[in-house]
C-alpha positions in Angstrom: -33.5 15.4 13.8 -34.6 14.7 17.4 -37.9 16.5 16.7 -38.7 14.4 13.7 -37.9 11.2 15.6 -40.0 12.4 18.6 -43.1 12.7 16.4 -42.3 9.7 14.2 -45.5 7.7 15.0 -47.7 10.8 14.6 -46.1 11.6 11.2 -46.7 8.1 10.0 -50.3 8.1 11.3 -51.0 11.3 9.5 -49.6 10.2 6.2 -51.4 6.8 6.4 -54.7 8.6 7.4 -54.3 11.0 4.4 -53.8 7.9 2.1 -56.9 6.1 3.5 -59.1 9.3 3.2 -58.0 9.8 -0.4 -58.7 6.2 -1.1 -62.1 6.4 0.5 -63.0 9.7 -1.4 -61.8 8.1 -4.7 -64.0 5.1 -4.2 -67.0 7.1 -3.2 -66.7 9.8 -5.8 -65.5 7.5 -8.6 -63.1 10.2 -9.9 -60.3 8.7 -11.9 -58.0 11.7 -11.3 -57.7 10.7 -7.7 -55.8 7.6 -8.7 -52.8 9.7 -9.3 -53.1 11.3 -5.9 -53.3 7.8 -4.4 -50.2 6.7 -6.1 -48.3 9.8 -5.0 -49.5 9.3 -1.4 -48.5 5.6 -1.4 -45.0 6.6 -2.4 -45.0 9.3 0.2 -45.8 6.7 2.8 -42.9 4.6 1.6 -40.5 7.5 1.6 -41.4 8.7 5.0 -41.4 5.3 6.6 -38.2 4.1 4.9 -36.3 7.3 5.8 -37.4 7.3 9.4 -36.5 3.6 9.8 -33.1 4.0 8.2 -32.3 6.9 10.6 -33.4 4.9 13.6 -31.7 1.7 12.4 -28.3 3.4 12.3 -28.9 5.5 15.4 -27.3 3.7 18.4 -30.0 5.1 20.7 -32.7 2.8 19.2 -32.9 -0.9 19.9 -32.2 -3.1 16.9 -35.1 -5.4 17.4 -35.7 -8.4 15.2 -38.8 -6.6 13.8 -36.6 -3.6 12.8 -34.1 -5.8 11.2 -36.7 -7.7 9.2 -38.3 -4.4 8.2 -35.0 -3.0 7.0 -34.2 -6.2 5.0 -37.6 -6.5 3.3 -38.0 -2.7 2.6 -34.5 -2.5 1.2 -35.4 -5.5 -1.1 -38.4 -3.6 -2.3 -36.6 -0.2 -2.8 -33.6 -1.7 -4.6 -35.8 -3.9 -6.7 -38.1 -0.9 -7.6 -35.1 1.3 -8.6 -33.6 -1.6 -10.6 -36.9 -2.0 -12.4 -37.1 1.7 -13.2 -33.5 1.6 -14.5 -34.4 -1.4 -16.7 -37.5 0.4 -18.1 -35.5 3.6 -18.8 -32.7 1.9 -20.6 -34.9 -0.8 -22.2 -33.2 -3.8 -20.7 -35.8 -6.4 -21.7 -34.7 -9.4 -19.7 -34.2 -7.5 -16.5 -37.4 -5.6 -16.9 -39.4 -8.9 -17.3 -37.8 -10.4 -14.2 -38.7 -7.4 -12.1 -42.2 -7.2 -13.4 -42.7 -10.6 -11.8 -41.3 -9.3 -8.6 -43.9 -6.5 -8.6 -46.4 -9.0 -7.1 -44.2 -9.5 -4.1 -44.0 -5.8 -3.7 -47.8 -5.6 -3.7 -48.0 -8.2 -0.9 -45.1 -6.7 1.1 -46.1 -3.1 0.9 -49.1 -3.2 3.3 -47.2 -5.5 5.6 -44.3 -3.1 5.7 -46.6 -0.1 6.3 -48.1 -1.8 9.3 -44.8 -3.2 10.6 -43.2 0.3 10.4 -46.1 1.8 12.3 -45.8 -1.0 15.0 -42.1 -0.2 15.3 -42.9 3.5 15.8 -45.4 2.7 18.5 -42.8 0.4 20.2 -40.2 3.3 20.0 -42.8 5.8 21.4 -43.6 3.4 24.3 -39.9 2.9 25.1 -39.2 6.6 24.8 -37.7 6.7 28.4 -35.0 4.2 27.5 -34.2 6.1 24.3 -34.0 9.4 26.2 -31.6 7.8 28.7 -29.4 6.6 25.9 -29.3 10.0 24.3 -28.5 11.8 27.6 -25.6 9.4 28.4 
């Protein structure tokens, strides 16, 4: 676990770079099959960032900054809303599905903001690694 958290910002940078490169290749090559890869990579970014931030949020060695709290609140809103929408689609709950289809627009706006905010949080954690190391050793 410590190893993953040590390379947190590099992991996020790698996943985001892979997404941007796939997006660029898809635009330049105009291949429609790459759209599926873009969607998968977008969810991969979300899973990686949300998981790493949950681990850090509940780890007493990491500072609970306002940025981290806002990230956790907004990303949890998106994740719970997304799973509720999937549930509504699978079980054909029309009213609930319609409401969450409206919320998809907020997810589209929040997603890039959350990606950048998570990356900034990781850079902050990497910069303050000495404080975190002291907390772990004590």
